[in-house]
N, C-alpha and C positions, 0 to 999 in steps of 0.2 A: 770282348763284351758283345753280346748279341741279344737282340730282342726283336719282337714282331710288332709292326705298327702299320697304320693306314697312311696312304699318300696324303689324303686330305686332312688328317689329324696329326701329322708328323711335327717334330720340333721338340719333343721331350727328350731328355738325356737317357742314354742307354745305361744299363746296370751290369755289374759283373755277372758272368754266366760261366758254366762249366763247359769248356770246349770238348767236342767229341769229333771223331772222324766219321765220315759217311759209312754206313753199314754197321756201326757200333751202337746205334740207338736201340732201345728196347720198346719202341712204339711211340705213337704221338704223345701220349701222356708223359713219357720220359723226356721227350724233346721239350714239351711245354714246361715241365717242372724245372728242367735244367737251364733253359735258355729264354723262355718267353714270359713265364708267369710272374717273375719278379716285377717286371714293368707293367704287364698287361692284365693281371688279375685286378679285381676291384680294389681300390686303395693305392695302386701303384702309380708311378709318375707318367706312364704311357696311357694311351687310350684303352679302354676296356674293349676287348674283342669278342670274347665268348658271349653267347646269348644274342648276338646281333645278326646272325644268319648272313654273314658277309660272303661275297662271291669267292669261292676257293681260288679262282684264277687271279683275282686281285691280291689275295693273301700271298699266294706263291710268287707273284711278280714283285711284291714289296720285299718279301724275304730274300729273294734272289738278288734284287738290285739295290736294296737299302733305300733310305730316305734321309733327309737332314735329321741329325740326332740319333740315327740308328744305322750302324754298318750293315752291309749285306752278308748273307751266308753264301759261301762258295760251295761248289759241287763237292769239293773234298771234305766239307763239313756236314753237309746234308745232301744226299743224292736226290735225283729227280723222283724216284719212287717214294722215298721218305718225305720229301717236301709235299708231294701230292697228297699223301696220307695225312700229314699234319694239317694241310690246308682244309681238307674235307672235315677232319676232326674238329678244328676250331670253328668252322662254319656251322657245324651241327651241335656244338657243345651248348649246354645250358649256361645261364649267366654264372659268373664266378661269385663266390661268397666274399664278403669284405674280409680282408685279412688284417690282423693287428700289426702295427709297426712299432 
């Protein structure tokens, strides 16, 4: 179970995600859809991340180290290049649309 969260807004439960190995992701949108969006798109249990222009360094730190309620991503799951690309993508992304549950 993997998700992306903020240190200051942590505490939400993580949701099931599709595990991948580093180097097998097809870009940041694929990582988001497989591992982050369930919790962090609008309407999910985690804090909304897209559209907030968060510091990519903060995003990468939280993903790598985890926070309460969210496990960390190991380098074997998302390598440094993929993580940096994801963090920049989330930081620059427009707000998520509310999804039906």
